[in-house]
C-alpha positions in Angstrom: 79.6 -39.6 13.1 81.1 -42.4 15.2 78.3 -44.7 14.4 78.5 -43.9 10.7 82.2 -44.7 10.7 81.8 -47.9 12.7 79.0 -49.0 10.3 81.2 -48.3 7.2 84.1 -50.3 8.6 81.8 -53.1 9.8 80.5 -53.6 6.2 84.1 -53.9 5.1 84.8 -56.5 7.8 81.8 -58.5 6.6 83.0 -58.2 2.9 86.5 -59.4 3.9 84.9 -62.4 5.6 82.8 -63.2 2.6 86.0 -63.2 0.5 87.3 -66.0 2.6 84.0 -67.9 2.0 82.4 -70.8 3.6 82.6 -70.9 7.4 82.9 -67.1 7.7 79.7 -65.1 7.7 78.4 -61.7 9.0 77.0 -63.3 12.2 80.5 -64.4 13.2 82.1 -61.0 12.4 83.9 -59.3 15.3 82.4 -55.9 16.2 84.0 -52.7 15.2 84.5 -50.3 18.1 86.2 -46.9 17.5 88.0 -45.1 20.2 89.5 -41.6 20.5 93.4 -41.7 20.3 95.2 -40.1 23.2 97.7 -38.6 20.8 96.2 -36.0 18.4 98.5 -37.1 15.5 97.0 -40.6 15.5 93.8 -39.2 14.1 90.3 -38.5 15.3 89.4 -42.2 15.7 91.3 -45.4 15.9 90.4 -49.1 15.7 92.1 -52.4 16.4 89.6 -54.6 14.5 92.4 -56.0 12.3 93.8 -58.0 15.3 90.8 -60.2 16.2 90.0 -60.5 12.5 93.5 -61.7 11.7 93.2 -64.4 14.2 90.0 -65.6 12.7 91.4 -65.6 9.1 94.9 -66.8 9.9 96.5 -63.7 8.4 98.8 -60.9 9.6 97.0 -58.0 11.2 98.7 -55.4 9.1 97.7 -57.3 5.9 94.1 -57.4 7.2 94.2 -53.7 7.9 95.4 -53.0 4.3 92.7 -55.0 2.8 90.0 -53.5 5.0 91.0 -50.0 3.9 90.7 -51.2 0.3 87.2 -52.4 0.8 85.7 -49.7 3.1 83.6 -46.9 1.7 84.0 -43.9 4.0 81.6 -41.0 4.3 82.8 -37.7 2.9 83.9 -36.5 6.3 86.9 -38.8 6.3 90.0 -37.0 4.9 92.6 -39.8 5.2 93.5 -43.0 7.0 96.7 -44.8 7.9 97.9 -48.0 9.6 100.0 -47.8 12.7 102.1 -50.5 14.4 101.0 -54.1 13.8 97.6 -53.1 12.3 95.9 -50.2 14.1 93.6 -48.2 11.7 93.7 -44.4 12.3 91.0 -42.3 10.8 91.4 -38.6 10.1 88.4 -36.4 9.5 87.9 -33.2 7.5 88.4 -30.0 9.5 85.3 -29.1 11.6 83.3 -32.0 10.1 82.1 -33.1 13.5 80.9 -29.7 14.4 77.7 -30.4 12.5 76.5 -31.9 15.8 76.1 -28.3 17.2 72.9 -27.6 15.2 71.5 -31.0 16.2 72.2 -30.2 19.9 70.3 -26.9 19.6 67.4 -28.5 17.7 67.0 -31.3 20.3 67.7 -29.2 23.4 66.9 -31.2 26.5 66.3 -34.3 24.4 69.9 -34.5 23.2 71.3 -37.9 24.2 68.0 -39.1 25.6 66.0 -42.0 24.4 62.2 -42.0 24.4 60.8 -45.5 24.3 57.2 -46.2 25.2 58.0 -49.9 25.1 61.2 -49.6 27.3 61.7 -51.7 30.4 60.3 -50.8 33.8 62.6 -50.6 36.8 62.0 -50.1 40.5 64.9 -48.2 41.9 64.9 -48.6 45.7 67.3 -46.3 47.7 67.9 -44.7 51.0 65.5 -47.0 53.0 67.1 -45.8 56.3 65.5 -47.1 59.4 62.8 -44.6 60.6 64.5 -44.2 64.0 66.3 -40.9 63.5 67.7 -38.3 61.1 69.6 -39.3 58.0 73.4 -39.3 58.3 75.9 -38.3 55.6 76.3 -41.9 54.4 72.5 -42.1 53.8 72.9 -38.9 51.8 75.4 -40.4 49.4 73.1 -43.4 48.7 70.2 -41.0 48.3 72.0 -38.9 45.7 73.3 -41.9 43.8 69.9 -43.5 43.7 68.1 -40.3 42.6 70.6 -39.5 39.9 70.7 -43.1 38.6 66.9 -43.1 38.4 67.1 -39.9 36.3 69.8 -41.3 34.0 67.8 -44.5 33.5 64.7 -42.5 32.7 66.7 -40.4 30.2 67.6 -43.6 28.4 64.1 -44.9 28.0 63.6 -46.9 31.2 60.3 -46.4 33.0 61.5 -45.7 36.5 59.7 -45.8 39.9 61.6 -44.4 42.9 60.9 -46.4 46.1 61.7 -46.1 49.8 61.4 -49.3 51.8 60.3 -48.4 55.4 61.9 -50.8 57.9 59.0 -50.2 60.4 59.1 -53.7 62.0 61.5 -55.3 64.3 63.6 -54.6 67.4 64.8 -51.1 66.3 61.1 -49.8 66.3 60.7 -51.2 69.9 63.8 -49.2 70.9 62.5 -46.1 69.2 59.1 -46.4 71.0 60.9 -46.9 74.4 63.1 -43.9 73.7 60.1 -41.7 72.8 58.1 -42.8 75.9 61.1 -42.1 78.2 61.4 -38.5 76.8 57.6 -38.0 77.0 57.7 -38.9 80.7 60.8 -36.7 81.2 59.0 -33.7 79.7 55.7 -34.4 81.6 56.6 -35.6 85.1 58.0 -33.1 87.6 61.2 -34.2 89.2 61.7 -37.1 86.8 65.3 -38.2 87.2 65.6 -41.7 85.7 68.6 -42.5 83.5 68.1 -43.2 79.8 67.8 -47.0 79.5 70.6 -48.8 77.7 70.0 -49.2 74.0 67.7 -46.2 73.7 68.4 -43.4 71.2 70.1 -40.4 72.9 69.7 -37.7 70.3 67.9 -34.4 70.8 65.6 -35.4 67.8 63.8 -37.8 70.2 63.1 -35.0 72.5 61.7 -33.0 69.6 59.6 -35.9 68.6 58.3 -36.4 72.1 57.2 -32.7 72.2 55.3 -33.1 68.9 53.4 -36.1 70.1 52.6 -34.5 73.4 51.2 -31.5 71.5 48.5 -33.7 70.0 48.1 -36.4 72.7 47.4 -36.0 76.4 50.1 -37.6 78.5 47.8 -38.7 81.3 45.5 -40.5 78.8 48.5 -42.3 77.3 49.9 -43.2 80.7 46.6 -44.7 81.7 46.5 -47.1 78.7 47.5 -50.7 79.0 51.2 -51.0 78.2 50.8 -53.1 75.0 48.1 -50.8 73.7 50.2 -47.7 74.5 53.2 -49.2 72.9 51.3 -50.0 69.7 50.0 -46.4 69.5 53.3 -44.8 70.3 55.1 -47.1 67.8 52.9 -45.8 65.0 53.1 -42.1 66.2 56.9 -42.4 66.6 57.3 -43.8 63.1 55.2 -41.1 61.6 57.2 -38.5 63.4 60.5 -39.9 62.2 59.3 -40.3 58.6 58.2 -36.7 58.5 61.7 -35.7 59.6 63.3 -38.0 57.0 61.0 -36.7 54.3 61.9 -33.1 55.2 65.7 -34.0 55.1 65.2 -35.6 51.7 63.3 -32.6 50.4 66.1 -30.3 51.4 68.4 -32.5 49.2 65.9 -32.4 46.3 65.0 -36.1 46.7 61.5 -37.4 45.9 59.9 -40.8 45.9 57.0 -42.3 44.0 56.3 -44.9 46.7 57.0 -45.4 50.4 56.6 -49.1 51.0 56.0 -50.3 54.6 57.7 -53.5 55.8 55.0 -53.8 58.5 52.3 -54.3 55.8 54.1 -57.5 54.7 53.7 -58.9 58.2 50.2 -57.6 58.8 49.0 -59.0 55.5 50.5 -62.4 56.1 52.8 -62.1 53.0 55.9 -63.1 54.9 54.4 -66.2 56.5 52.6 -67.0 53.2 56.0 -66.9 51.4 57.5 -69.3 53.9 54.6 -71.7 53.5 54.9 -71.4 49.7 58.6 -72.3 49.8 57.8 -75.2 52.2 55.2 -76.5 49.8 57.6 -76.2 46.9 60.3 -78.2 48.7 62.7 -75.2 48.8 62.7 -75.0 52.6 63.7 -77.8 55.0 64.2 -78.2 58.8 67.9 -78.2 59.5 70.7 -76.8 61.6 73.3 -74.3 60.7 77.0 -74.7 61.7 78.6 -72.0 63.8 79.8 -68.9 61.9 82.9 -69.7 59.8 86.1 -68.4 61.4 84.6 -67.8 64.8 84.6 -69.9 67.9 81.2 -69.8 69.7 81.2 -71.0 73.3 78.4 -73.3 74.2 77.2 -73.5 70.6 74.0 -75.6 70.4 72.6 -76.4 67.0 68.9 -75.6 66.7 66.5 -76.8 64.0 65.2 -74.0 61.8 63.4 -73.6 58.6 66.2 -73.1 56.1 65.9 -71.9 52.5 67.9 -74.0 50.0 69.8 -70.9 48.7 72.9 -73.0 48.0 71.0 -74.5 45.1 71.1 -71.1 43.5 74.7 -70.0 44.2 74.7 -68.9 47.8 77.5 -70.2 50.1 75.1 -71.4 52.9 71.4 -72.1 53.3 69.6 -69.3 55.1 67.1 -69.4 58.0 63.7 -67.9 57.4 62.6 -68.0 61.0 64.3 -67.3 64.3 64.4 -69.8 67.2 61.2 -68.3 68.6 59.5 -68.9 65.2 59.2 -65.3 64.2 60.4 -64.5 60.6 63.9 -63.3 60.0 64.7 -60.0 58.3 65.8 -62.1 55.3 62.3 -63.6 55.1 60.7 -60.2 55.1 63.3 -58.9 52.6 62.6 -61.6 50.0 58.9 -61.1 50.5 59.4 -57.5 49.7 61.4 -58.2 46.6 58.8 -60.7 45.5 56.2 -58.1 45.9 58.2 -55.8 43.6 58.5 -58.6 41.1 54.8 -59.2 41.3 54.0 -55.6 40.6 55.4 -56.2 37.1 58.8 -54.5 37.2 61.3 -55.8 34.6 64.2 -54.8 36.7 64.8 -54.4 40.5 67.7 -52.0 41.3 68.7 -51.5 44.9 71.2 -48.9 46.3 72.7 -50.3 49.5 75.5 -49.4 51.8 78.8 -51.2 51.2 78.4 -53.0 54.6 75.6 -55.0 53.0 77.9 -56.6 50.4 77.6 -60.0 52.0 73.9 -59.9 51.7 73.7 -59.6 47.9 74.2 -63.2 47.0 71.6 -64.6 49.3 68.9 -62.2 48.1 69.7 -62.9 44.5 69.7 -66.6 45.2 66.3 -66.3 46.8 64.9 -64.3 43.9 66.2 -66.8 41.4 64.5 -69.6 43.2 61.2 -67.6 43.4 61.1 -65.9 40.0 63.6 -67.8 37.8 65.5 -64.5 37.1 69.2 -64.4 37.8 71.1 -61.4 39.2 67.9 -59.7 40.6 67.9 -57.4 42.3 70.8 -55.5 40.7 72.6 -54.0 43.6 74.8 -50.9 43.7 77.0 -50.8 46.8 77.9 -47.3 48.0 80.9 -46.7 50.1 80.9 -44.5 53.2 81.7 -40.7 53.3 84.5 -39.3 55.4 83.3 -35.9 56.5 86.1 -33.4 57.2 86.6 -29.7 57.8 89.9 -28.4 56.5 91.2 -31.9 56.5 90.2 -32.8 60.1 87.4 -35.3 60.8 84.0 -34.1 61.8 82.4 -36.8 63.9 79.5 -35.9 66.1 76.2 -34.0 66.1 74.3 -32.9 69.2 71.0 -33.4 67.3 71.8 -37.0 66.4 73.9 -37.8 69.4 76.3 -40.0 67.6 76.9 -38.7 64.0 76.7 -35.7 61.8 73.2 -35.4 60.2 72.8 -35.0 56.5 70.5 -32.0 57.1 73.3 -30.1 59.0 75.6 -30.6 56.0 73.0 -29.5 53.4 72.2 -26.4 55.5 75.9 -25.5 55.7 77.1 -26.0 52.1 73.9 -26.2 50.1 72.0 -28.9 48.1 74.0 -28.5 44.9 77.4 -28.9 46.6 76.3 -32.0 48.4 74.7 -33.6 45.4 77.4 -32.9 42.9 80.4 -33.7 45.2 78.7 -37.0 46.1 78.7 -38.0 42.4 82.2 -37.2 41.5 83.7 -40.6 42.3 82.8 -44.2 41.7 80.5 -45.5 44.4 82.9 -48.3 45.4 85.4 -45.7 46.4 85.3 -44.0 49.8 84.6 -40.3 49.5 86.3 -37.6 51.4 84.0 -34.6 51.7 85.5 -31.4 53.1 82.9 -28.9 54.2 85.2 -25.9 53.6 86.1 -26.9 50.1 82.4 -27.5 49.3 81.8 -23.8 50.1 84.7 -22.3 48.1 84.1 -20.4 44.9 87.1 -21.7 42.9 88.1 -24.6 40.7 88.8 -26.8 43.8 85.0 -27.1 44.3 83.7 -29.3 41.4 80.1 -28.0 41.5 81.2 -24.4 41.4 83.6 -25.2 38.5 80.8 -26.7 36.4 78.1 -24.2 37.4 80.5 -21.3 36.6 81.0 -22.7 33.1 77.2 -22.5 32.5 77.1 -19.0 33.9 80.1 -18.0 31.9 78.3 -18.9 28.6 75.3 -17.0 29.7 77.5 -14.0 30.3 79.0 -14.4 26.8 75.5 -14.5 25.3 74.6 -11.3 27.1 77.8 -9.6 25.9 77.0 -10.6 22.3 73.5 -9.1 22.6 74.9 -5.9 24.0 77.3 -5.6 21.0 74.5 -6.3 18.6 75.5 -9.8 17.6 72.3 -11.7 17.0 72.6 -15.5 17.0 71.6 -17.0 13.7 69.5 -20.1 13.3 71.8 -23.0 14.2 71.2 -24.8 10.9 72.3 -21.7 9.0 75.6 -21.3 10.8 78.8 -22.2 8.9 80.9 -24.2 11.5 84.0 -24.7 9.3 85.9 -21.9 11.1 85.9 -24.1 14.3 89.4 -25.5 13.8 91.4 -24.7 16.9 92.3 -27.4 19.3 90.2 -25.9 22.0 87.2 -25.8 19.7 87.7 -29.3 18.5 88.0 -30.5 22.1 84.6 -29.0 23.0 83.0 -30.6 19.9 84.4 -34.0 20.9 83.0 -33.7 24.4 79.6 -32.7 23.1 79.7 -35.6 20.6 80.4 -38.0 23.4 77.4 -37.0 25.5 74.9 -39.6 24.3 77.5 -42.3 24.8 78.2 -41.0 28.4 74.5 -41.3 29.2 74.2 -44.7 27.6 77.2 -46.0 29.7 76.0 -44.4 32.9 72.6 -46.1 32.5 73.9 -49.5 31.3 76.6 -49.7 34.0 74.5 -48.1 36.8 77.3 -45.5 37.2 75.8 -41.9 37.4 79.2 -40.6 38.4 80.0 -40.7 34.6 77.7 -37.8 34.1 79.4 -35.6 36.7 82.8 -36.5 35.3 81.7 -35.7 31.7 80.4 -32.3 32.9 83.7 -31.5 34.6 85.6 -32.3 31.4 83.2 -30.2 29.4 83.5 -27.3 31.9 87.3 -27.6 31.7 87.2 -27.4 27.9 84.9 -24.3 28.0 87.2 -22.5 30.5 90.3 -23.4 28.4 88.5 -22.1 25.3 87.4 -18.9 27.0 90.9 -18.0 28.1 92.4 -18.4 24.6 89.6 -17.2 22.3 87.1 -14.4 22.1 83.6 -15.2 20.9 82.5 -11.7 19.8 85.1 -10.9 17.1 85.1 -8.8 14.0 84.9 -11.9 11.7 81.2 -12.3 11.6 81.3 -16.0 10.4 83.7 -16.9 13.2 81.7 -15.1 15.8 78.5 -17.0 14.8 80.3 -20.3 14.8 81.8 -19.7 18.2 78.5 -18.4 19.6 76.8 -21.6 18.4 79.6 -23.7 20.0 79.2 -22.1 23.4 75.4 -22.2 23.2 75.6 -26.0 22.6 78.0 -26.3 25.6 75.5 -24.4 27.7 72.7 -26.8 26.6 74.6 -29.9 27.5 75.8 -28.5 30.8 72.2 -27.7 31.7 71.0 -31.1 30.5 73.6 -32.9 32.7 73.0 -30.7 35.8 69.3 -31.3 35.5 69.9 -35.1 35.6 72.0 -34.7 38.7 69.4 -32.6 40.4 71.8 -29.5 40.4 70.8 -26.0 39.5 72.3 -24.3 36.3 72.6 -20.7 37.3 72.8 -17.9 34.7 74.8 -15.6 37.0 77.4 -16.2 39.6 
C-alpha cells in the first residue's frame, strides 16, 4: 500500500515538473517518501514533498500541494486527503483497507518481508574472533549475537552470507597460553611442585582443565624430554585446539555457528604476510621511514627507528602505519590486511566486521589499506559493539573463578538461558552500552523483553487452541472479510505488520539488527493491548474470522522475527 501511494504521488510530482517545462524532468524530481503521522487525526500517511518541490519551482509549498492533489490519481483505498500547515499532504485510507496484507502474510509465511535473489551480493560477516586463549566473556557474547543476527537479516534480504571466525593463533598471546599450559601440566604431574605462576600467565581454572585434557592423551615424561622449542611448538598447537574446542562449545550453547574458521597462522606459514609487504614495496606504497612519538604523550628516551611504513595517509588515514616491528617481524596490522586481502580475493562483494568498541581507532587504517590494495572505499564495513555491564539486582557482577578475571559467557547462558541472552543483547543500538541484569533476564513478566515477545507468540497459540475447542475453524485467508477490523488496536497491529518488510530492509541496509528486536517488542505490545480489549472468539462469525486471521498473521511475523534473532517461538508458556 505504501509503495502504491508513493508511486501515485511520484507520478504527480513528475507531471507538475513537466508543466513547468524545459529544465525540469523526471530525473531531477525529488523522491516521495511517506511517513506515519504520530497523531491519528493527521491521517494514515503524510508527506512533505511540497517543500522541496516548491524550492525547485519557486512557488509556495501550499500552492504546490494543492496542484499535486489535483494531478494525482489515487488507488481506491484512499478515502480523502488534506493539506496541513505550510504544505504537508495528509492521506486518509478507507477503513480496514490495509488489512488486505493479512492474507498475503499467511500466503507467504516465513518468506514475508524476505528477498530471494540468486544474483544478490555476497558478504563475509566476520565476528567474535576472540583470541583462543580462554573462555568467551560477556562482551564477546554481545558481538557474537549481533554478528549472527546481522548475518541472518542480510541473508533474509537477498545477500549471500558466509559467517567467519578469524583465529588469532599467532603472536605473543599464544606464547603466554603455551607457557601457562605447561606450568599447569607440571603442577599436575610433579609431586611437591611449588613454583609460583609466572607473571603474565593466564590464571583461570580453565587452563588447569586444558592441562588435564592434554595429559590424558600425551605422556608428561615424553613431553618433558623433548627439546624446548619442539615441545613449545607441539603444546602451542594442542593448547589452541583445546581452547577452540571450549570456545566452539560456548558458541554452540548460544546457538552460534560459523561457516569458516580462518587461522591467522596460515597467513604467516604460507608467506602471505611477507608476500603482501613485498608487493606493497614493489608498488611503491611502502617506504623506509620513522614515526614520531605518539601524539599527546611524552616518551622518555624516544629514539626514532626506521621501519617499513605503509602510505595509508594517501588513503585517508591520519598517520602512515608500520608493517614490521623493529626486529623485522610483521606487525598485527600487516597480518590483518593480509587477512582482509584474502577475503577480498575469495570473491566477496562486501566485507563486514563486528569489532569491540575499543577497536574504533583501528577502522580508518584498515579501510585505508584495503582501498590501496583493492580500490574499494569503506571496506571492511565495521560495526563497533559497546561493552556489556553485567549486574545482579543492580549490583555489578565482576569475577569468575573459572576465568580468573571476568564472568564467562557460558556462565551467563547457563544461568538465564540462550534466548534471554540473545534477545536482550539485541534490544539496544550497538553503539550504546548495555546494562544486563541477570535477575531481570530470568523474570516472567513484561520487564523481561524476551519473555514479553515470546509470551505474545504463545498467547496467539492459546487463542487458536481456544477457537478450535469452540468449533471455530479458520477459513482460508483469502476468503476472510477483513472489513470488520476497524478498532484502533486492530489498526495498530495491521500497521506493525505492514511495516515488517521495511524493518528488515532498514536493519540490513544500516547493519542494525536491533531494529528487528524493537519491531517485535512493538508488535507484541500491540497484541497484548488488543487481547486485553477484544475477544477473538465472538458470536459475530465474520468478526471472529477477521480477528482470528489478524492474530494468526501476528503469530507468523513474531515467529519470523524470532527465527532471525535465533530465539525460540514457544507455543505454550
